[in-house]
DOLUM-715119 format. One line per field, with one value per residue (C-alpha): x negated, y negated, z. Coordinates in steps of 0.001 Angstrom, whole numbers, always signed. Layout:
N
c1 <- c(X:...)
c2 <- c(Y:...)
c3 <- c(Z:...)
! end
This chain:
833
c1 <- c(+42263:+44335:+42635:+42276:+44943:+47387:+46666:+47245:+50421:+51911:+51103:+52620:+55797:+56557:+54905:+56930:+55333:+53261:+50227:+48268:+48473:+48520:+45471:+42453:+38668:+36530:+33378:+31190:+29281:+26160:+26118:+29074:+32752:+34891:+37993:+41047:+40721:+36927:+35000:+31756:+29082:+28063:+24857:+25477:+22857:+24216:+25531:+28727:+29424:+28734:+31258:+33814:+33552:+33748:+36900:+38468:+37800:+39497:+42549:+43696:+40518:+41613:+39119:+39132:+36093:+35047:+31945:+29530:+29189:+25471:+23785:+20849:+23029:+22191:+25149:+28035:+31084:+34504:+33236:+30495:+32840:+35495:+39119:+40169:+38976:+40140:+41834:+39860:+40202:+37168:+36759:+33545:+30981:+27444:+24949:+21374:+18072:+17133:+20714:+22112:+25527:+26444:+30160:+32148:+35091:+37831:+39622:+43378:+44980:+44004:+44272:+43862:+42878:+45683:+44330:+41246:+41459:+39009:+36562:+32994:+31875:+32888:+34958:+38723:+41578:+45221:+45516:+48356:+48579:+48668:+50480:+49696:+52936:+53192:+55620:+54271:+56772:+55363:+53944:+51361:+50109:+49863:+47785:+45478:+45033:+44186:+41721:+40159:+39675:+37895:+35696:+34856:+33820:+31610:+30117:+29218:+27749:+25599:+24501:+21682:+22186:+25688:+26393:+28741:+30910:+32239:+34372:+35947:+36796:+38342:+40480:+41855:+43434:+47098:+47960:+47207:+45936:+43567:+42171:+41679:+39839:+37754:+36451:+35845:+33871:+31534:+30785:+27439:+28039:+27583:+29727:+31426:+32594:+33969:+35564:+37814:+39623:+40588:+41821:+44393:+47957:+49268:+47843:+47867:+45557:+43329:+43007:+42308:+39524:+38048:+38068:+36287:+33595:+32970:+32884:+30264:+28178:+28367:+27008:+24078:+23323:+23376:+20949:+18647:+18778:+17950:+15068:+13687:+13941:+12087:+9343:+8938:+8836:+6227:+4056:+4277:+3397:+466:-865:-410:-2205:-5053:-5553:-5440:-7973:-10292:-10049:-10750:-13699:-15131:-14804:-16348:-19381:-19831:-19404:-21453:-18982:-17608:-17686:-15782:-13075:-12302:-11089:-11555:-15232:-15680:-14180:-16507:-19503:-18631:-18231:-21658:-23291:-21698:-22569:-26311:-27298:-30876:-32698:-31909:-28167:-28029:-29653:-27209:-24224:-25352:-25960:-22462:-20972:-22600:-21211:-17752:-17843:-18262:-15599:-12020:-9588:-7332:-10120:-10059:-13734:-12821:-11036:-13797:-16531:-14451:-13759:-17468:-18494:-15777:-17055:-20652:-19602:-17328:-19967:-21770:-25396:-26547:-23512:-24029:-22582:-24619:-25111:-24181:-27169:-26419:-26686:-24111:-21598:-22034:-21815:-18600:-16959:-17917:-16746:-13473:-12684:-13935:-14157:-17318:-19293:-22459:-24885:-23605:-23218:-26794:-28040:-26203:-27671:-31160:-30495:-29399:-32474:-34845:-32909:-33457:-37204:-37809:-34974:-34144:-34236:-34080:-33515:-30820:-28214:-26098:-23964:-21281:-20462:-17604:-14116:-11120:-9635:-12688:-13121:-15716:-13960:-12800:-16348:-17548:-14925:-16061:-19692:-18692:-16621:-19449:-21936:-19437:-19841:-17272:-16037:-15167:-14157:-14699:-12770:-14834:-12509:-11953:-14263:-15637:-16704:-20112:-18630:-16493:-19739:-21881:-19071:-18189:-20175:-18355:-18194:-15304:-11717:-10545:-14078:-14749:-17540:-17949:-16741:-19955:-19876:-16101:-16617:-19257:-16848:-14130:-16437:-17658:-21014:-24332:-24545:-21253:-20755:-19679:-18201:-18495:-15685:-15593:-18934:-18803:-15605:-17178:-17216:-18792:-17532:-18290:-18087:-21148:-22177:-21200:-23445:-26456:-25399:-25487:-29156:-30024:-27383:-28569:-32301:-33872:-36697:-34295:-31053:-32571:-32379:-29116:-27975:-24267:-23416:-20884:-23083:-26220:-28274:-29878:-27941:-29484:-27857:-30732:-28933:-25845:-25365:-24154:-22353:-21139:-18749:-18299:-16562:-19139:-22824:-23635:-21302:-23385:-25937:-29430:-31101:-28328:-28498:-32245:-31601:-29294:-29676:-27049:-25240:-22947:-19706:-18377:-14828:-13200:-12741:-9316:-10322:-11754:-8420:-6635:-8690:-8307:-4537:-4322:-6754:-6095:-3199:-397:-1039:-1324:+1885:+3853:+2910:+3815:+7252:+7987:+8104:+5275:+7764:+9411:+7994:+6956:+4521:+2980:+1806:-1564:+134:+2524:-339:-2304:+788:+996:-2725:-2779:+638:+1693:-1621:-4742:-7310:-10761:-9593:-6518:-4409:-1784:-1771:-979:+1888:+3374:+3055:+4733:+7552:+8033:+8166:+10636:+12911:+12661:+13438:+16482:+17795:+17306:+19211:+22033:+22355:+22457:+25104:+27241:+27196:+28066:+30929:+32306:+32125:+33801:+36618:+37321:+37343:+39359:+36602:+37099:+34799:+33327:+32304:+30264:+26994:+27651:+28016:+24345:+20910:+19076:+17391:+14877:+16733:+15358:+14080:+14326:+11576:+10649:+8324:+7450:+6532:+6151:+9897:+10685:+7955:+9515:+12993:+11939:+9407:+11277:+9441:+5614:+3758:+745:+695:-2166:-1808:-3135:-3196:-6070:-8398:-7696:-10248:-9558:-11180:-12449:-11580:-14259:-13862:-16204:-16624:-16236:-16963:-14765:-14420:-11544:-13752:-14431:-12096:-12064:-12214:-11036:-12357:-10540:-12098:-10296:-11951:-9619:-9850:-10048:-12414:-15783:-15684:-15662:-12468:-12593:-9435:-8466:-9523:-13238:-15837:-18847:-21266:-18962:-18499:-22272:-22492:-19980:-22009:-25233:-23559:-22324:-25728:-27454:-25005:-25238:-29043:-29464:-26689:-28992:-30002:-26422:-24850:-22742:-21950:-24293:-21560:-18953:-18561:-18568:-15330:-13942:-12612:-13756:-11404:-12582:-9908:-9950:-6412:-4612:-5233:-3939:-6837:-10155:-13117:-16800:-20244:-22838:-22247:-19707:-22399:-22803:-19000:-18485:-21387:-20015:-16480:-17855:-19694:-16549:-14411:-17014:-17568:-13939:-15260:-13264:-15039:-14737:-11764:-13296:-16327:-16843:-19894:-21613:-24746:-25978:-27289:-30054:-30650:-33123:-30547:-32085:-29668:-30420:-29516:-26299:-24903:-22003:-22802:-21126:-17761:-17951:-18566:-15747:-13399:-14389:-13763:-10356:-9243:-10334:-13381:-15922:-18959:-20461:-23263:-25393:-28639:-31758:-33100:-30138:-31033:-32775:-29555:-27741:-29570:-27842:-24365:-22108:-22346:-18551:-18410:-21003:-19673:-17767:-19278:-21825:-23931:-26142:-28895:-29710:-32387:-31396:-28125:-29212:-29596:-25910:-24641:-24769:-22666:-20248:-19217:-18318:-19545:-22432:-24500:-28265:-29608:-32565:-35357:-35798:-33297:-32946:-34891:-32709:-32811:-34219:-31478:-28852:-25305:-23091:-19857)
c2 <- c(-47499:-44244:-41055:-38028:-36259:-39105:-38848:-35120:-35418:-38013:-35882:-32771:-34604:-35608:-33471:-35041:-38444:-39439:-40265:-37374:-37796:-34914:-36295:-36509:-36877:-33758:-33604:-30451:-29251:-27062:-24075:-25424:-24474:-27248:-26057:-28100:-29882:-29807:-33107:-32872:-35417:-35143:-36655:-37713:-38622:-37437:-40244:-38355:-37716:-41366:-42449:-39898:-41195:-44813:-44046:-42234:-45206:-47542:-45278:-43747:-42219:-38673:-36384:-32680:-30890:-27578:-25370:-24765:-21192:-21730:-24305:-24709:-26429:-30146:-31506:-29071:-28938:-27527:-24097:-24304:-24835:-22712:-23568:-23221:-25920:-28499:-31858:-34155:-37690:-39997:-41384:-43332:-44281:-45299:-46456:-45220:-46167:-44663:-45075:-42329:-42238:-40564:-39795:-38505:-36420:-34534:-31553:-31966:-29285:-26265:-26949:-25357:-26936:-26361:-28343:-30378:-34113:-35260:-37751:-38352:-40204:-37705:-34580:-35061:-32601:-32012:-30229:-28298:-28349:-24867:-24338:-20799:-19106:-17809:-17244:-17738:-15179:-12497:-9797:-8628:-12187:-12636:-9442:-10734:-14070:-12229:-9969:-13020:-14643:-11511:-11181:-14900:-14714:-11691:-13460:-16624:-14486:-12489:-15436:-17325:-20381:-21187:-22858:-21042:-24201:-23437:-20623:-22972:-25479:-22648:-21499:-25035:-24961:-23947:-24039:-20794:-22638:-24749:-21607:-19997:-22915:-23654:-20076:-19857:-23106:-21831:-18407:-18362:-16435:-16743:-19206:-16547:-14652:-17752:-18824:-15761:-17270:-20355:-18177:-16347:-17743:-16227:-16705:-12961:-12395:-15253:-13886:-10384:-11743:-13743:-10692:-8613:-11260:-11659:-7898:-7377:-10285:-9035:-5633:-7307:-9476:-6430:-4615:-7640:-7585:-3879:-4429:-7238:-5034:-2195:-4547:-5936:-2418:-1359:-4392:-3726:-58:-1006:-3468:-920:+1720:-680:-1427:+2269:+3101:+393:+1846:+5332:+3955:+2422:+5727:+7586:+5332:+6136:+9861:+9765:+12252:+10460:+13337:+15874:+13464:+11855:+14466:+12087:+11537:+15275:+16063:+13607:+15032:+18552:+17330:+15658:+18814:+20985:+18641:+19510:+15984:+14947:+13043:+9567:+10233:+12071:+9146:+6737:+8906:+9195:+5458:+4729:+7314:+5583:+2291:+3887:+5004:+1418:+4:-353:+1816:-1229:-3095:-3177:-2228:+1133:+2448:+1109:+2965:+6134:+6177:+5690:+8601:+10829:+10009:+10843:+14113:+15205:+14803:+17936:+17658:+21257:+23233:+24485:+27045:+29835:+29328:+32098:+31945:+34931:+33725:+36192:+35136:+31417:+32064:+34069:+31323:+28585:+30636:+31513:+27873:+26188:+27042:+26000:+23187:+25177:+22325:+21450:+25142:+25825:+22930:+24270:+27723:+26181:+24418:+27699:+29480:+26964:+27200:+30966:+30482:+27435:+27828:+24114:+21457:+17697:+15080:+16791:+14108:+15140:+12691:+14039:+11459:+11926:+10863:+11363:+14822:+16869:+18538:+16455:+16457:+20064:+21121:+19630:+21698:+24820:+24212:+23956:+27155:+28992:+28015:+28703:+25136:+22658:+20163:+16505:+13985:+10237:+8026:+4942:+3292:-323:-191:-3711:-3843:-2589:-1825:+903:+2813:+1784:+1263:-1678:-2600:-1339:-4808:-5601:-4722:-1724:-853:+2604:+4518:+4318:+6781:+8835:+9514:+10013:+12631:+14432:+14505:+15890:+18546:+19700:+20882:+19230:+20762:+20085:+19159:+15498:+14307:+10532:+10099:+7208:+5757:+3411:+1748:+73:-3714:-6396:-9592:-11853:-8846:-7228:-4767:-1142:+191:-1175:+780:+3954:+3354:+4686:+7438:+8861:+8410:+11713:+9790:+7702:+9608:+11792:+8695:+7159:+4480:+3747:+358:+1982:+4842:+2718:+5936:+7758:+10590:+13229:+13515:+15354:+18718:+17342:+18107:+14840:+14947:+11769:+11291:+8408:+7621:+5127:+5545:+1935:+633:+2322:-128:+634:+1217:+3655:+5403:+5848:+8069:+10471:+13169:+12443:+15375:+14262:+16172:+15503:+15553:+18910:+20243:+21463:+25112:+24351:+22885:+25915:+28260:+26052:+25976:+29743:+30721:+28110:+25695:+28071:+30598:+27746:+26028:+29296:+29901:+26339:+26537:+30050:+31485:+33999:+36890:+35600:+36802:+33497:+33567:+30594:+31118:+29616:+27515:+26050:+25109:+23558:+21588:+20155:+19339:+17678:+16079:+15231:+14267:+12416:+12462:+13661:+15928:+18043:+15991:+14976:+18492:+19772:+17270:+18384:+22087:+21267:+19584:+22688:+24980:+22699:+22931:+26738:+26674:+24492:+26907:+29873:+28166:+27025:+30548:+31950:+29433:+30239:+33926:+33128:+30892:+33714:+36099:+33527:+33071:+36806:+36865:+33610:+31889:+28151:+25692:+24375:+27896:+28681:+27765:+30417:+33327:+34168:+32644:+32311:+35493:+35932:+37640:+41018:+41698:+37995:+36947:+33491:+32981:+29314:+28621:+25444:+25084:+25374:+22829:+20293:+21081:+20505:+17667:+15940:+13862:+14269:+11183:+11571:+12671:+12772:+9921:+10713:+6999:+6530:+8614:+6845:+4487:+811:-2536:-4389:-1626:+454:+2945:+2685:+5036:+3773:+5216:+4393:+5668:+7812:+9453:+8784:+7059:+5534:+1762:+475:-2940:-5040:-7942:-10489:-13295:-16134:-19750:-22268:-23910:-22203:-20376:-16949:-15942:-12990:-11438:-8257:-9171:-8756:-9155:-11466:-8724:-7613:-11203:-11605:-8384:-9817:-13015:-11028:-8844:-11883:-13559:-10455:-10027:-13701:-13790:-10502:-10874:-9910:-6558:-5663:-6506:-9266:-12527:-15271:-17751:-15281:-17252:-20756:-22626:-19366:-18325:-14880:-13102:-9985:-8149:-5033:-3578:-2807:-6362:-5849:-3490:-5179:-4117:-4778:-3393:-3667:-318:-1735:-3793:-1388:-1073:-4824:-5179:-2556:-3946:-7406:-6000:-4190:-7330:-9455:-7014:-5800:-2229:+215:+1993:+5750:+6621:+9864:+8016:+6956:+5198:+3810:+1755:-1657:-3982:-6564:-9671:-7602:-4892:-2276:+181:+590:+3662:+3933:+5974:+8384:+10179:+13424:+11725:+9658:+12695:+14520:+11603:+11624:+15363:+15076:+12367:+14367:+12353:+14440:+12122:+10164:+7604:+7466:+5598:+7494:+7196:+9282:+12190:+14104:+13933:+16165:+19223:+18696:+18568:+21603:+23190:+23456:+19656:+19243:+22042:+20606:+17135:+15649:+13671:+11154:+9382:+5896:+3496:+497:-806:-313:+3406:+3547:+2018:+5206:+7048:+4182:+3455:+5904:+3417:+1115:-1345:-790:-3145:-5406:-6277:-9935:-12701:-13647:-16720:-19709:-21180:-24706:-25740:-28142:-26996:-28515:-30116)
c3 <- c(+33132:+33089:+34203:+31894:+33944:+33229:+29474:+29454:+31527:+29192:+26164:+27674:+28619:+25047:+22421:+19646:+20078:+17025:+19216:+17677:+13914:+11446:+9611:+11901:+11619:+12259:+14417:+13939:+17026:+17186:+19606:+21633:+21779:+23331:+25176:+26251:+29636:+29181:+29353:+27407:+26339:+22680:+21266:+17653:+15059:+11693:+9537:+8668:+12360:+13230:+10621:+11868:+15452:+14252:+12241:+15209:+17476:+15030:+14741:+18022:+19542:+18700:+16929:+16011:+17439:+15789:+16187:+13301:+12055:+11409:+13673:+11263:+8622:+8706:+6730:+7298:+5076:+5888:+4854:+7506:+10500:+12161:+11349:+15002:+17379:+19911:+19495:+21792:+23099:+22959:+26488:+26146:+23503:+24441:+21808:+22319:+20631:+17258:+15976:+18239:+19933:+23187:+23018:+25973:+24760:+26556:+25047:+24923:+22716:+20688:+16984:+13583:+10268:+7801:+4882:+3970:+3279:+617:+2076:+920:+4095:+6787:+7381:+7668:+7786:+8612:+11938:+13558:+17345:+18926:+22232:+23421:+24537:+28094:+30940:+34438:+35747:+33430:+35748:+33168:+32729:+36486:+36686:+33939:+35771:+38981:+37168:+35512:+38921:+40192:+37116:+37141:+40798:+40020:+37028:+39001:+41780:+39328:+37197:+38901:+36697:+38056:+41397:+43835:+44065:+40568:+42006:+44556:+41799:+39785:+42742:+43212:+39743:+39663:+35953:+34069:+30992:+33075:+34743:+31328:+29749:+32865:+33079:+29333:+29376:+32122:+30589:+28815:+25593:+21843:+19893:+17785:+20901:+22662:+19400:+19564:+22563:+20543:+17689:+19826:+19820:+23078:+26538:+27201:+24257:+25396:+28933:+27581:+25330:+28232:+30547:+27872:+27371:+31114:+31738:+29036:+30302:+33914:+32804:+31042:+34078:+36369:+34095:+34204:+38006:+38088:+35695:+37851:+40929:+39172:+38021:+41535:+43000:+40433:+41181:+44904:+44397:+42140:+44692:+47460:+45375:+44694:+48390:+49282:+46543:+47841:+51326:+49943:+47972:+51110:+52947:+50016:+50075:+53742:+53114:+49857:+48350:+45267:+42798:+44905:+46041:+42619:+40114:+37159:+37981:+38540:+35113:+33389:+35293:+34099:+30510:+30601:+31970:+29245:+26360:+26418:+25427:+24691:+27429:+26101:+25751:+29111:+30893:+29271:+30224:+33862:+34006:+32740:+35126:+38103:+36848:+36532:+40183:+41319:+38996:+40315:+38351:+37815:+36048:+32195:+32289:+33842:+30743:+28451:+30361:+30648:+26883:+26182:+28423:+26910:+23408:+24361:+25989:+23126:+20389:+19154:+20244:+19823:+18546:+15012:+12632:+11067:+7337:+4935:+2595:+360:-3237:-4562:-1873:-2598:-6340:-5979:-3883:-6340:-9334:-7632:-6862:-10045:-13694:-15590:-13808:-14376:-13669:-10162:-9331:-10392:-8248:-5197:-5716:-5932:-2632:-1013:-2367:-790:+2484:+2426:+2141:+4365:+6856:+6902:+4260:+4548:+1960:-49:-780:-3777:-5742:-8084:-10749:-13168:-14219:-11914:-11722:-12757:-9340:-7484:-4113:-4334:-5247:-1949:-99:-1921:-948:+2720:+2435:+683:+3412:+6229:+7418:+8699:+6106:+6728:+4080:+4516:+2088:+1276:-1250:-209:+2844:+3378:+7000:+8076:+11514:+9924:+9284:+12243:+14763:+17018:+20073:+23145:+24676:+22304:+23175:+21168:+20064:+18642:+16907:+13127:+10530:+10629:+14378:+14261:+11531:+13591:+16538:+14270:+12807:+16226:+14839:+14037:+10545:+8752:+5105:+5007:+1739:+1177:-1345:-3855:-2797:-5797:-4517:-1471:-1364:+773:+2374:+5344:+7717:+6187:+3499:+4293:+1525:+3403:+6487:+4404:+3563:+7014:+6942:+3606:+4126:+5337:+7009:+9110:+9680:+12413:+14629:+13400:+15823:+16038:+17577:+19880:+21117:+21648:+21556:+18625:+16988:+14724:+11280:+9631:+9632:+7889:+4199:+2713:-620:-2303:-5210:-7648:-10913:-12224:-11457:-12315:-9582:-6865:-5345:-6636:-3209:-2306:-5679:-5206:-2160:-4010:-6613:-9267:-10877:-13662:-14146:-17616:-18914:-19511:-23017:-24073:-23760:-20291:-19257:-20671:-18502:-15400:-15849:-16305:-13548:-10868:-11400:-12400:-9557:-7036:-8194:-8346:-4716:-3690:-5334:-4030:-7556:-7226:-7354:-10542:-13843:-15407:-18306:-20098:-23659:-24564:-27233:-24651:-22325:-25193:-26188:-22660:-22692:-26104:-26450:-22881:-21257:-22234:-19461:-18512:-15678:-15036:-12602:-15139:-16576:-13084:-12799:-16109:-15226:-11889:-13769:-15950:-12923:-11158:-14197:-14038:-10295:-10960:-13590:-11229:-8416:-10731:-12098:-8558:-7474:-10507:-9576:-5960:-7084:-9235:-6279:-4058:-6567:-6490:-2678:-2409:-430:+72:-1710:+1548:+2638:-488:+1204:+3875:+1438:+979:+857:-2416:-3611:-6396:-9259:-10243:-13758:-14601:-17012:-18201:-21143:-21431:-25059:-27103:-27710:-24009:-23176:-25528:-24171:-20549:-20986:-23831:-26456:-26525:-25325:-27616:-31224:-33709:-36182:-39617:-40427:-37965:-40146:-43436:-45043:-44279:-45019:-41967:-39490:-37748:-34907:-31944:-29017:-25452:-22037:-19046:-15502:-16831:-19498:-23185:-25632:-29094:-29588:-32984:-34034:-36632:-38567:-40711:-42728:-43728:-44907:-42114:-39688:-39669:-36338:-34684:-32827:-30415:-28973:-27141:-23580:-24274:-21539:-21729:-22824:-25647:-26802:-26950:-29003:-31491:-31806:-32306:-34970:-36906:-36698:-38049:-40947:-41934:-41779:-43715:-46293:-49142:-47537:-46685:-50038:-48473:-50339:-49165:-48282:-47071:-43810:-45319:-44551:-43192:-39819:-38754:-36353:-34472:-32515:-30294:-30123:-26847:-25745:-22201:-21380:-20412:-22544:-22052:-22773:-25554:-27289:-29769:-31535:-34485:-34775:-35074:-37519:-39948:-39655:-40544:-43575:-44709:-44422:-46207:-49100:-49264:-49171:-46998:-44174:-43889:-41693:-40396:-38993:-35361:-33975:-30894:-30307:-29215:-31940:-31804:-33917:-35939:-36668:-34387:-32743:-29022:-26887:-24929:-22000:-21669:-24944:-23822:-23119:-26313:-28529:-26760:-27467:-31160:-31393:-29715:-32152:-35208:-36347:-38249:-38427:-35520:-35697:-32543:-31686:-32673:-29103:-27903:-30200:-27398:-25281:-27778:-26405:-23014:-24550:-24650:-28131:-28202:-28320:-31066:-33253:-36201:-35689:-38107:-35618:-37425:-35414:-36792:-35613:-37795:-39158:-42783:-42067:-41177:-44433:-46581:-43985:-43344:-46977:-49695:-52364:-51567:-53628:-53430:-50730:-51455:-49073:-50024:-50690:-54396:-55477:-56206:-59740:-60148:-62557:-61389:-61302:-63956:-62924)
! end
């Protein structure tokens, strides 16, 4: 059997022999680049590759071997392999279990795919043989070969995975091409880098590419060696340090002089002495300090104990601020920061008054409830500023883990105190104002219920001995003024709500927003945008246009955004005007375009005045988002307007009813909740059972489908207060009498037609007034709540309290048949066909 050297020699002697055909099967390889003169075993399992090898064996045992671009491709096509590869000779085929083949191939020539041969069973292509050009007498080539030998020797020496004998085998090779391919085959690099060697057509280029690859790899290997040496040195130093510390510790025990000799222990001792802890906490700190002395500094327990002692020592145990209890001072601060809000301001002043008399007061947990943007959080800041106390805000939205409130036990890795203790540490005093923001947004899961943890925090009888899991000692929270905020009172757990005094902050009226914008928002935004020196004036009409036509909210957040947008437009115009003037000056002085920015910095123009009126608002903010629709206030059949309360404030809720022939059923649409669906069913039952008293045809629902719809179907709606709305809309649809378009209503209905009281009356009346409704039906039991409502809201509204649905009929319909109290007696005569 001829040796591989004999095969190669015979091929080199006569390149024109047709022993290597133009059309040849293709074998894709994963993560391997096969070079000429390289013998390599290939394990084959793909069906296409098995067929390619079988076809090559039947022909002349030649096969084109090419590397895959992406090794993860299971069934590669010609597009998935490199065009440059190696024509190889199959030396041996060994069949293995599981239908695998072990094929021993030897690279013979470089090759390049020139065209693809269509074959559905395996890859096949026409291949051109590439003979890299070189002249052994070329001095530059000889220098490259010599440099390659040096680099290859360095590479083998640096790479621990290669045997030193590889260099000797390399030196025994005489032919330049053999040296090139041998070195390239033994360099461990990525496929795409080694592939570059096969893609070069001259040997000089190939050697240059090989030298570059080896040089880069040698640098990486040297860096790895240096890194290993550094790691070993560090480990040795650490071990040496540990042994020395143990020896020092032994000597310290003999000398009984730990504190003076260890600066870290001394620092902690000083911190404990300065903290003025109560006896229980001081004993715990000293106990942990003694434990720390006996713990090796390399132990993980050392850092845990040290962090615990540092936390204990950094907490305020006796430090407090002096309260400013002057009523006129507190009042001036609250008035300066907030417009209106008389009820919460009055409650704060009452609290300050009692503090003046008693000196200390426990049990004052205030809860501000209201829509977003009405000033709940900022009011808490103002209270802290008025009292000269530190202020800390804790955001509770989305908190699910009880450990976030009570802390983690220090036995756990990464444990820390809870939000309450962390806030006390941040405040640095024992009497700060802590604002628990969004207390209604807490949730519970398998990790516990955080709202239950707050039962101790907010209970005046318990919070003087609050026990955080991390501290393991009692901490006094009785001097803290806790203020909570929420959007929806009913989402606060009942036991937690019982510990708080709820102060409801209602939605702002339009004139309230006008004053807030003029007094607070505009000055603040002018200062933020650097426009305080520019004469910018907003007309009242312009502000009201922004409030009514560009925003619809309970607070003033969106109003602030729109005012910000207006001021940004003004700032843009000022800068553009300034740049235009600078460009004109530059043109006169022949200054280049790129040097314009160096002429001068922006300066506020003198005597420049901006008056922002309604026209300018519409020019800057474009088309208004909200416009009053006169069609909403017209009389319609089967359409009634209810009043709804949401966490964003009050709003109107139109209800539409249609009665049509079909299957006798009730259809409810508009994304209604379960409670609202039950209200619709109760309303229909009442109307059907009392048809005679309501002037409704007796069989209005027979063989009819009744469809009740609440528009804006993408918005979820729920609650019982739409019962009266649905009842009157049903009556209107059944009698074909239009309901008054200027009428809005709210109230829960029973099966007896009674109208039950509702909540959120202030926001609902405000919503009716904003939309232009003149008459509002409310439950009679809510009549006493009208006294608490701002007279500005009730002025211009005809508020009609009703206790029964029949009382609402004269106000709901402009024409109404006289209701009867008993159903008409049926005649005994038979109906004639």
